[in-house]
Structures are given as C-alpha cells and as structure tokens.
N, C-alpha and C positions, 0 to 999 in steps of 0.2 A: 490393340486398342489403346488410343490416346489417354494419357494420364490426365489431361485436362478433364476426360469424361468421369475419371475415378476419384480425381483428387478434390481438395476443398480449402480455399482460402479464408481469410477473415472477413474480406468484404464479399465472399459469397454467402456469408451468414447472413449479413443485412438483406440482400437479394430474394433470398429463399423466404425470409419473413415478409418481404414487401408481396410476393406471390400469393403468400399463404394468408395474410391479414392485411392487404394494402392499405384499407380505409382507417384504419385503427389509428391512433394517436401512438407515435414512436417516443417522440421529446418534445418536452415544453421548457423552453429558457426565457424568463422574462414574459416579453409580450408574445413571441414567437412561438408557433406550434408546429410540428412536422409529423405528417402521417407517415406510415412505413414505405409508401410509394415516394412521396414527396423526399423523404431521407434517401432512398436507393438511386431516384435522380440526381440529386444534389450531391451527392457522392461521384457519380459519374462525370458531371460536369466539371467539378473541381479537379479529379483526375486528368480529365481530357486537358485542363488548363494547364495543369504542373507539365505535362508531357509536352505542350506545345512551347513551355518555356526552354525546353531543351534537357528536361531533368529526365534521366533514365533509369530502368531497372538496375538496381542495387546502388543507386546516389543515396547517400545519407541526406534527409533533410530533418533541421531540428525544429522542435515546437516549444515557443517561449511566451507562454499566456496563462492566464486564469481560466477557469470554468467557463465553459459556453458552448452553444450548439456548434458554433465554428471550428472549436477544438475538436469536438467530436468527428465532424464531417472532414475535417482535414487529416484526421488520421486514419479515416476509413479511406479517403481517396488515395492516400499514400500506399496504403494496401493495394488497392485496386490497380493503381499504376505500376505496382512492383518497386516501388521507392521504400528505402528503409526510414522509418519513421523513428526521429529520436527525441523523446520528451525532456525537456529541461526544468528544473526546480524553478518556478518564476521569482523565489527570492534571492537567487544568486546575483552577483555583481562582479564587476572586475576580472580579477584572475580566475576565479572559481568557474565563471560563467565561460571566459575565454578558454579555459582548458577542456571542457567538454565540446565547446565548439571545434576547437582545433583536433583533440584526440580523436573525435567521431569524424573528421574529415567532412563536415556539412558542407554541401554545395549549395544550401540555401537555408534560411530561418524564417519560420512563420511567427509573426509577433503580434501581441495586442498593441496597437497604438499608443496606449498608456504606458506600456513597458519599453518604447522605442528608445528612450532618453538613457535608459539603463543598459541596452543593449549597446549603445554607441560609446560605453566605457571601454570596450574590448574591441578586438580586430574582428569584423563582421564577414560572413561568407558573400560570395558574389550577388546572390540575390536575397533580398529582404521584402518578404510579402506580409501585407497586413491580413490579420485573421478577420478583423471584425472594425466596426466603428470609425469606417473611413470610405470614401468612394472609391469603387472598383476593387474593395476588399474580397476575401475569399467568399464570406457569406454572401455578398452581392452577387457573384459569379454562380453561387450554388443555387441560388433562388429564381433564375429567369434564363431565359433562352430555350433552344433545341436542346434536347439530350443526345449527345453523340455518340458515335460509334466508337469503340475503344479498343483497339487491336493490340493487346500487351499479353504476352505468354508469363502468366504468373502461375508458380507450382507451391505446391503445399510445403515442399523443402527449402523454397526461399526465405531469406531473412526478412522479418516483417518489422521489427524492432531492435533498438539497442535500448536495454533497460539499464541505466547507469546504477549501480549500489548506492545506498545512501550515504558513504564516506563518513560514517560516524566513527570509525575506528582507523580508517586509511583512505588513501586518495580514491575516488570512484573508479570502479571498472565496469566497461560496458557490457552486459550481458547479452549474448547474441540469439534470439526468441526467432523461430522461425513460426510460419502459419501452422504447421502441423503441431508445434508445441501449445501454442495458444487454443486450438480447436480441442486439443485432448483436455488442456485444462477447463475450458468451458464445461465440457460433458461433466467433469470431475465436480464442478461447483454446483450444476444443476441437480446433481444426484446428493450432495452431501448436504447442500444449504436450502434444499426445498424451494428452489425459485420457481414462482409460478407467473401466469400470465396476468392473473388480476392481484398481485402485490402492491401495485401503484407504489413503486418505490420512489424515496427522496434521496439525491445523490449530493453530497456537498463537500466530500474529501477532494483533495486535488485529482484530476484527470491525469495529471502527468504521473501519478504514482500508480504502479501496477495493481493494486488492492482496488481501489474503486473502479478503474478502467476495466481489469480482465477478472475480478472476481464477481463484481456485480454489474456494471453498466452493460458490458457486452453480453455476457450470459443472458441478461434479463431481455435484452433486443432479440437473442436467440428464440425466445418463448413468446415474443409478441407483446411484453408488457408495456405500460406507459410510464415513461421515465421523467421524473422533473428535476433539473439541474440549478443548482443556487451557484453563483459566482463565487462567494466565500462562505465559509461556516461560521456565521453569526449565531451565537446560542439562542439569542431572543428571537430572532426570526426563523430558525429552525423549529421552536416550541410552539410558534404562531402559526407557521405552516403545518406542523403536525395536527394541530386543533383545527385550523380551518379546513384543510383540504382530506383530512382524514387519511394520511399515508399509512400503509400497513407493514412498512418495511423499511428498516434503515440500517446503515453501517456508518461506525465513526471509530475513529483511533481511540483509545482509554482517555487519552488527554481531553479529548472533546466530551467524551461521557461524563469525565469528571467535571468539566465546565458546564455541562447541562445540569447535572444533579445538584450542583451547588448554585444554580443561577435563581434568583427568587421566583421566576415564572414557574418553575419545575412544579411547585406545589400548587399552583391555580390552575395552570391549564388542563383541559381535557384531552388526555392522549389516550382513551381507551380503545381507539380503533387499532392502535399500533400493535401489532401481533408477532413481528419477527425483529429481532434486534441483534445486530452482527457486531462483533468488534474483533479486532486483530491490529498487527504491526507492532504492537509493543504490549506490555502485561497489562491487565485489568485489574488494579487493585481490589482486593476481596471486600474491604468495607464500603466501596463505592457500588460494587454491583449489588450488595445486600441491600444498599439505601434504595436502588431504582426497583430492585424486586418487591421491596416492601409496597412502594407505591402502584407498582403496575405487576400484579401477582399472576396474570394471564399473559404476560408478555415471555417470549420463548426466547432464549439466548443461544447464541452461537459463537463460539470461540474459534476463529479462524487464525491458522499459524503456518508460515511458509517463510520466502524470500524470494527474491526478484529473480533469481536463477532459476527458480521451478515455474515460473510464469504466473503467480506467485504462491498459489495455495498447496500446501503439503498435508494438513491435517485438519481435521474438525472435531470440537466438543459440540455434540448436538444438545438441545433443550432438556431431553429426559435423561441426559447424562452427567448434567450439572450438580444434581442434587448427592450423588455418589462420589462424583470425582471433581469438586469444584476448581480445584488447582490445576486439572489437566488441560493438555491442549488437544485432547482426543485421539484418534486413530488415523492413520493413513486414508486419504482420497482414494478415489477408484482407480486413477492410472498411476499412482505412487506406491512403490515398496522402499521400505526404511528397514535400516539395521542400526544398532548402537554399539559403539565398538571403543576400546580402549587406546592409550597412547601407542600401542605397538598394532591397533589394527586388528585386535580380535574381538569378537562378541563378548559384550560383558553379560552376567547373570541378570535375571529379571530383577529389576529395582536398584541396581548399581547404577553410577553415573557413567556417561560416555557421551562421545561426539555422534551427533546422529548423520548417517550417511543415507544417500538416495540413489535408487534407480528409476528411470520414469521417461516416457516418451515427451512429458512436459518440460523437460531440463532444457535448457540453453545449449548451444552447440560450443560454448566457450568463452573467454573475453575478446572483446575486438582488440586487436593488434596487440595482445598480451599473451603469446605463447607459453611463457614459462609459468605465469599465473594459472593459465587454462591447465597445463600438465599437471601442476600440483594439485589443484582443485577436483581432478578425476583421475588422481593417482589409485591403482589397485581396480580400475572399472567401477568406481562407486563416485558420487559426486560427495566431497566434504563441505558439509554445511558450515561449521564453525559454530554450531549451537549445543550446549551441553545439556543432556536431558536424561532423564531415567525412563525405562520402559517397562510395564509389568506384563504378566504373563498372558493378558489377553490383546496386547498390543497397544494399550493406552500409552502416552507419553506423557511426562510433565517436564516443563521446560526449567531448567535450573538457573541458566544464564547463558549469555554468548560466552564462549571460551576465553575471550579477551577481557569479560566483565568479572571474572572470577578473581577475588582477592586474595593474595598469598600474604597472609599477615603472621610473621614468625614462623613459617613452614606450614601453617595451619590453612587449608582452603575455606574462604568464606564465600557464599553466593550473594551478590549484592541485593538480588529479589528478596532474600530472607528478611535482610535487615529493613529493606524498603516497607515490606508488609507489616513488620512490627511497628514502625513508626506511622504508618497510614491509620493504625487503630487508635492513634491519639486525636482526641476531638479537634486540636487546634490545626491539625495539619492538614494543608490542602493537597498539596503536591510534595514529591520527595523524590529525589536520584541518590544514589550510594555508590561511590567509585572508590578504588584504592589510590592512596597518594603516597609518593616516594617518602619512606622512612628510613633514618639510620639505624634505627634499632631494630624495626621489625619488618625490614625490607619494603613493605607496603603497610599502609595505616589505613584502617575503615573511616571515610570521611562522608558525611550526610551534608547535602545541600537542600534545604527544606525552603518551601513556600507556604505561608501560614494563610489560614482563611482570614476573610476581612474581620477587622476588629479583634481578632484574637491574640493574646500574649502568652509567651510560655518562653522559658530560658533553655539554653543548650543543656544544663545539667538536668533540669525536670525531663525532657526529652530523651536523656541519657538512662535516667533512672527508669522512665516506662520502657526503653527496650532491655534493661538489665532486668525486669520482671520477666521477661518473654524470652529470653535469648541468653545465651552461654556468655560469659565475662568477655571472651577474646572476640566476640560478634559485634560487641556495644560500639559504637563510633567514637574514636579518638577527639575528633573534631566536628562539630555542628554548623555550619554556615547559613544564614539567613538570606534568601534572595526574593526579590519581587515577582520574577519569573524565572522558568528553567529554559536553558537554550534548548530549541528543537527544530527541526525542520517541518516543512509544510505538510508532510504526509504523518506527522504525530510524534516521531520517534524523537527523542530525548538525546541531545547531543552529548553523551558523557565525555567523549573525546576533549571538549572544550572544559568541560567541568575538570578534568585531570589536568590539564594545561593552566588552569586560572590560579 
C-alpha cells in the first residue's frame, strides 16, 4: 500500500479541514476573509505557481515578511509543493539577514514589498517574489484562477521547515523539521492546550516564529477555528479588538503581556469574554501574572515551554495547576519524553538542578549543514536542550535558566531568573534582565538591566536594597543599569547576548 495513503503532511491538515467545514471562516486579515475551502484552493494555486517557476521538492524558499494571510498561504503552499520553508525574522538586516539566506541555500525569497529595500542590503537568491501589496504578488495568485492539479510526491518524512534558533547566545542554527514532527506536535498542542473550534483566537506574535505558527495557528486550523491575524502586536489595538470582537483565546510572549498589563486601556476595556490566555517563549514575571489575574479572575493561563528544535512545544502548565505550582513550566506534552541530568549525563534526584533532555517524534532531524552541532545535540540518544530545570517526583519541571544564563560569581551559581523576579516586585520596575558580566575578582558579577515604569524614579542603591531584603547577599546585583528598552527579537525573547556585550 502506498505511503501516500497512510501518511500525512502539513498541507493535508488544511485540506481535511476544508472537506469537513469548508464554508466556515478560516482566516481573517484586514479586509480579507478566507473560508476553509478558499484557503485550501489558494494554497494549491500558489503551490502550482512555485513549481511552475522551477522550484522543486527539497529546495529552500525563505520568507521575509510581517504577519499576513499571504504569509500563511505561502507557508502552506511550500508544504504542499514539497518545498522547504525558511522563515526569517523580519527585523534582520545586512549580514544577519545574509547569513540565513546563504546558510540555508535559499533558491528564492518571498518578501513584503515594504521590506524589499532591507532585502537589497545583502546578496539575494535568484527568485524574489512579492507576498502581497503588489500587482502579481502571491496573494493575487492565491485569489483567482482555476485550481490546478498538482502532481508532487510529498511524504510525511520530508523536510517541511528550517527553523532557525533565535541566536540569543550564539549564531543561529537551522533546525530541520519534518511534516511528521509538526503533525505530532499539533496533536500535543490540541490535547495540552484545550484548543477548540469555538475559541475565536487572535494571533499577533510573528508567524515566522515557531510558537505562533505551530503551537497555535496551525493546530487551530486543524480543528476548524476562525483565526484573526494582526500584522503587528500593537497593545492598544489588541485590547480594542479583544473588547470589540470578543476573542476567547490569545497567546503572547511575556514581554507583550507586560506591555498589555501596563497599558492605560487595560483597566478600562471589557475583556470578560477572554477565557484562555497562553504565554511562553520566555519567563512570565510573577507580579505581572498576578496583576492580570486580579483583573480577569475567570481567565485560564497556560504556560507553554519548549524550543524550536522540538517544533516547539515540550511542556505545559495548565490553568488548574497554576495555583499550586505558579513557577512551574508544567509536565511533558503527549508526544514528549523528558529526563533531567547532571554534567555527566546521569539522572538527578527529584528537585535537583540539571539539564532537560528530550526524546520525541516532534524533534528536528538535526541542524542544517551542521553535522558536528547535530551530533553534539543528540549525543547519547537524547536531545540536549540547554535548559536548566528541576523536576519533582510528579514530573513537573521548573525552569531555572538557560545553562548559559547561569551566573558563576565567585564559584557560586546564581540563576538570573531568581534575581529578575526579586526586582520585578519593586513598583518602579517595568522590565528587567539579569546577566553575568566579566569581573576580575568574582569571574562573573551579577548585573541588572532595568526599564522603569513611566514617571517612576528609583536609584540603583534602592533597587539593590530591595533585592537584599529578598535574596542572599551574593545574589544582589553588583551594578544596575537603566535602559529605555531591553533588546529583544520579535518573538519576545530578550537578547541577553547583547547585554553581556554592552
């Protein structure tokens, strides 16, 4: 029996939804709305167009654009044509952008015309195709014409995407994700996150990032939900849409939740229809979570933890678990097995710190054109995450830090998160990031980079005294630097590498 009869690809997911609930609205973006049938037809038209340009199975095609319906359709079209999609951070320029295009070997790049000038700052692939806002763009092709027959043999074991790691601590690496890995992960998301067809989710985080695309948008398409996509995550517009349109589910990185909680409209908008709140990509400050829960006591929070290499969801803390374990990242999702090990690779005792290792069909196949990094990441038959955690005897993990974010000061290890949480309890602090800085005496010294709330005033010594009341003396920052903003990528992760180098 043919594998095509038994297998499943990412694009098959949309086709099945179209056959089941074809007349239902699938995606709304601006003035455009797509039923599931419309979406499925659009994907086939664009896939055929890409194949007609000479792009074939296994070719890499980069996507350089902001959120839009065109961005989603282009990803699905690549999946249907057997093309490997390479999402790229739309804030990159110059050498950083050029590195990803070159390292991936992209044969084409799909670009928003508004970003074309940025693209021209580096060497570009042979084909440059407009996603939207231009005559003859992919969105125009998606919307009109006959739906062609497409004869491409795509298997679930084929590569679907190269997901480049965020590069917060080192050069980005392209995690090779197959259709099979994504489909297993989508099922894990549906089970762990209670995703339903009537959630009416609002999507605002960048679609080039694995969390918004693969934890939320794609699984919600699988169950037939109506998905509203915004181009950029503007807090005022998000709050307005939540009130006006009654969205029941929403995902944001903690940095955006901080911005929403601090926005003046947060206290005045009616957000009572919001029922499911998801966060992840980095640590949610405890005081911010408490502030949101105080205003919206019926809102259920889900803490989502993972990384690009596992497609990306690895564990979830559900709403009913937050009260007893507010600092936990939850337990492994359906298709993930995890263990916590010490530096020698031996399992640690419950409650002891160690690096979390994974085994899962959701995992990547390795890193693109990086055999030594791939071998090291999968040494011993488990994927080495680089995340330092503790695990209790019920399987709940608590993230201590990235292994590289643990500060060795005078031979004593300090978790940056612990110091950050202490600083977040000060009323003047809006955001904070703690890093280790080279120090002749202590090897590394604890340094805090702080963004203050509007009109707030506080001295470094007052903040140091605040931490000293809560933590041991060796954890008190040696220096505190005030900044207008923290450097971060568009997925919300703070770029601690830049703070260390500053």
